[in-house]
C-alpha positions, 0 to 999 in steps of 0.5 A, a space after each residue: 218860524 214864518 210870519 203868517 204862524 201863531 208862534 210869530 204873531 202871538 207869542 214871538 212879536 209880543 215877547 220880542 216887543 215888550 222884553 226890548 221896549 222894557 230894557 229900553 225903558 230901564 235905560 238899559 240900551 245895550 242891553 235892549 240891543 242885545 235882546 233884540 239880536 238874542 231874538 233874531 238869531 232865536 227867530 232864525 234857530 227857530 227853523 233849524 238852529 244847526 245853521 245858526 253858527 252859518 249865520 254867525 260865522 258869516 257875521 263875524 267874518 263880514 265885520 272882521 274884513 269890513 272893518 279894515 276896507 275902510 279907505 286909508 290915506 292915499 297910496 296905491 299899495 294901500 288900494 291894491 291891497 284892499 282891493 285884493 281884500 275885498 275879492 277875496 272876501 266877496 268871493 268867500 261869501 259867493 263860495 259859501 252860497 254856490 257851496 249850499 245852493 248850487 252843488 247839487 246843480 253843478 254835480 247834476 250838469 257835470 253828470 248829464 254833460 259828461 254821462 258820469 255818476 257823481 252822488 248829489 249830496 243834496 245839501 239842505 238850503 239854510 233859509 235866507 242865506 241869500 238875503 244876509 250873503 247879498 246885504 253884506 256884499 254890499 256892506 263890503 263893497 261900500 266899506 271899501 268906497 268909504 260909504 259905511 263904516 263900523 265899528 260896533 260889532 253890536 251894531 252890525 250884528 243887528 243889520 245883518 240879523 234883524 229879523 223882520 228882514 233877515 229870511 227873504 229880505 229886503 236887501 239892506 244898506 247899512 247907512 239907510 239902517 245905522 241912524 235908526 238903530 242908534 237914534 234915541 227917539 227910536 228907543 221908546 214907544 211910538 203909538 203911531 208907529 204901532 197903529 201903522 205897522 199893526 195896520 200894514 202888518 194885517 193887510 199882509 198878513 190877509 194877502 198871504 194867508 187867504 189870498 196867495 194860499 187860496 190861489 196856490 191849490 190852482 196853480 199847484 194842481 195845474 202845474 204838478 200835472 194832477 189835472 189835464 188842462 185845456 185852454 182855460 185850465 192853462 189860464 186858470 193856471 197860469 194866471 193863479 201862480 202870477 196872482 199867488 207869488 204877487 200876493 205872497 211876496 207882497 204879503 210878505 213885504 207888508 208883514 215884514 214892514 209892519 213887524 218892523 215899525 212895531 220897534 220905529 225902524 222902517 225898513 225900505 219899500 221892496 214891492 211897489 204894485 209891480 202889476 201897474 207896470 206900463 213896461 218891463 223896466 217899469 216892473 223891475 222899478 217895482 219888483 223887489 225893489 232892494 234885489 233891482 238896486 243891488 243887480 243894478 249898484 254891484 253888478 250893472 254899474 261894475 260891468 260898464 252899465 249905460 257906457 259903451 256901445 249899444 252892443 255892450 250895453 246889451 249885454 251888461 243887460 242880459 249878464 244882469 239878468 240872468 245872472 239875477 234868474 240864477 240868485 232865484 234857484 240852481 234851476 236852467 229854468 230860472 236862468 231861462 226866465 232872466 235871459 227873457 227877461 234881460 231879452 225884454 228890457 233889451 228890446 224895450 230899450 232899442 223900442 224906446 230909442 227908435 222914439 216908438 210909443 204906445 197907447 197905455 191899455 196896450 202897454 198894461 195889457 203886453 207888459 202884464 201878457 209877458 210877466 204871466 207867461 214868464 211867471 210860467 217858466 218861473 214856476 214849472 220844474 222843467 222846460 217840458 213842464 212850462 210848454 205843456 202850459 203854454 201850450 194849452 194856453 194857446 190851444 183854441 181848439 180845446 175850448 169846445 172841445 173839452 170832455 166833462 170827464 177829464 174834469 176833476 169831480 173837486 173842480 166842480 163838487 164847490 158849485 153842487 147843482 149851480 155847476 150843474 147849470 154851468 156847465 150847460 151853460 158855459 164851455 166845460 173849461 170855464 165851468 170847471 175854473 169858474 171860481 178861479 176866474 171869479 177870483 182872478 177878476 178880483 185880484 186883478 181888482 185889488 192891483 186897480 187900487 192903492 197899494 198897502 203902502 199907500 193906504 198907511 201913509 194916507 192916514 188911519 180912520 176908524 173905517 180903515 183901522 177897523 177894516 185891518 181887524 176884520 182881515 187880520 181876523 179872517 186871516 188868523 182863523 184861518 191859519 189857526 185852522 189850516 196848514 200854513 204854507 211858507 213863502 214863496 221866497 223863502 226858498 229863494 
């Protein structure tokens, strides 16, 4: 079940909402919390019930370990034993994640390196395993540090399985969620939160169902090699994916925040206009913010962070980004993507250390262009696929020698007689991608404005609420008449 499906919007969410608050109104607080956990488990099992025991086993294991990790009276022996338990439990979590996510990748590379013929098991990746694993690793480390204590299993189960964040984040900290689950102020219906939640949910729904899924058509056609690419086609392909993943992930984050607000729970902001960034470090402060926070607090700083020589700091940066890239999937393309971003952060640190600055428009253009090009490696299945797109992006000669016969009929049929006029007035490649470039211009306009969260917190009025209703209606009609695609980050 995905947030943009009619089953979630019209059935699951209303039933979960009314069931939870009805029990709370009857002062059956424990039953209400149990209802929310059960609803979250149903939400997860709807995808594949066979993996529900995996989620439950992970929750039981980490709860049991976490309750035993809290600091005790100081003694070297006690600290060593707790450190041993922490290391073992983290290893167990990572082993589980590694088995499901990286077994095929490892065997494939062994076969390639040693010319062996081991069969690939083709293990199906459980939905959300990267997110609930990292959430619980953070809890274990915080428990060891004395920053998180949880003695109630139901509270912990709700913290991990809470459906708005379960399958694609954000990656939560125990300390930012448990006070909200415990607060009696959150047990009753809050109409302001309902209005805010439905408002931002509607915007996210439109982003996903209309904008992201439209750009997906152009991105898939270009990356999957079904169409010949010229200069214009290659840029249309790369920019389409750049905006597809932006509006897909941004839409998911909005819908997660909105769905959670119906239950009076504020999820952490996970997406803050990243394409407004003026440098690559600023981009990572804005994109997938809770993952960046996790990698900083539980990987980069333990590796040494900014301490030590410049060379050591740069090594820490590269290691963090490479592992962050690998977290996204079992492919060398993700590793390469992470390495490129790590190298860019290193270059930015060197640039800043020299006291060099760049005009804001040039800084934005350079940052956005780098992000767009590196998304090509993130999306492509092989280096050759990525280089095919990038080569065409640099192929100036194809500006005017791209033949009309190489253009798929579907790329021109939308315009009817108008397409004939475009072919006479414009280069063939630009005429074929006119609709895509118009959408890209609109997307650039959208990202230059306030983001969804800023609109939500800026106060509500009749015009804004009417606009949200219109966006929701358009998106709902779209998913009712078409097959709604899965969110991209469900794959990670």
